[in-house]
N, C-alpha and C positions, 0 to 999 in steps of 0.2 A: 458615742463614746463607750458603749457597752460591748463586751465580748470581743476584744482584740486578742490576737495571738502575740505573745512576746517571747523572743529568743535572746537570751543574754549572750554577750560576747560573740556576735555574729556580724560580720562585715559584708556579707553578700545576701542577695535576695534569693531565698529558696523557691523552687518551682511549686512546691506544695508545702503546706504547714507541717513541720516536723512533729512527730509524736511527743517529743520532749518539750514542745512549746507550752508555756504557761498561759492560761486564759486570765486576762486582766480587764479592768475597766479603767478608763481615763478619767481624771488625770492620774499619772503614774510616774514614779521615780524608782530606778533600780538601786538607788543609794538610800532608800528609806531607813535601812537598818545600819549598814556599814558606814554610812556617812555621818553618823552621830557619835562615834566613839572618841573623836578629837585627835585621833592618831594620824590623820592625813594618809591613811592606807586603804581608802575606799576605792572601789572599782572605777577606773577611768578607761573607757574604750568605746567600741561601737556595738550597739544592740539593734535588733530588728523588731519592728511592729508590723503586723499583718492584719488586714481586714478585707473580707469579701463583701462586695456590694452588688446588689441585684434588684430587679424590679423597680427601677427608678422611673419617675414620671417623665414624659416627653418635655423637653425644655429647650430654650435657645442657648443657654449657657450653664455650665457646671464648673464650680470652683471648689477646691479643697482649701479650707482655712485652718492654719495651724496657729494656735494662739500662744504657744510656748513650747519650744523644743531646745533643750540645752545640750551642747551649745552650737553644734553644726548638724545639719540634717539634709538628707536627700530623699525626694519623693519619687517612687516608681509606680507606674500604672501598667499592669499586664507585663511586667518585666522591663519596661522602657523607662529610662531616667527622664523625668519631666522638669525637675528643678533642684537646685542646691541653694541652701540658705545658711549663712554664718551669722551667729548672734543669737543668744538664747533668751533674750528678754523682750522680743517684739513679735507682733502678729504678722503673718505673711500668708499669701494666697497663691495657689497654683491653678492655672486654667486647665481643666480636664475636658473641655468641650471637644467632642469628636473622638475621645480616647476610651470612653466607657462602653463596654459591650453589655449583653444581656446579663452576664455575670463576670465581674472583674475583680482581680486582686489588687488592692492598694497596699504598698509597702512603704514604710518610712524607716530609713536607717538614721539613727541618732548617735552622735559621738560627743562625749564630754571629755576627751583627752585634751591635754594641753595643746593649744593651737595659737601660733603667733599672730594670726589675723583676727582673733576674737578677743575683745577686752571685756572685763578686766583680766589681766594676766596673773595677778596675785591678789589675794584678799584674805581676810580673817574669817571666811565662811567656806562651806563645802560647795564645790561646783557640781551640784546634783545633776545626774544625767536622766533624761527621759522626756516623755511627752507630759509635762507637768501642768498643762492647762488643756482646755477642750480642743478637740479637732472636729470641725464642722464641714458638712457637705452643703454648699450653697447652691440652690437650684433656682435659676431665673426662668419663669414659665414663658411659654410662647404666648404672644398676644396677637390679636387680629391687626394686621398692618393696614389693610384696606377697609375703610369704613365709609358707609354711604353719607 
């Protein structure tokens, strides 16, 4: 959850981290300030989170666990789309097995714009955008399959 690159108002995955990227730690919301003024004029759109992962232990399975991304999100690994999730209030996982190289960029595009497939549609609260809970890499180690 430490040292992610964040790019506001970006709906594509960049090949490299732009110099303008802000370094942040999770949990994070891009509406932490503009979502509190009560004027319903806070930013609603797509933003990009980037993380380089490297030097991972050998394992049978790798999963990325997103505990909260409001309200729609898409995960990319090495530029390849791996999963899309709609709904900002639930934990979900993406199987990354076989997709991680020695050094791999993970990108998560998060969008809090109005969306007819995600409920609630209207409320008396701000639809904060961001990765507002932890993101975990779950590593299931290799175990000896043949035992005497």
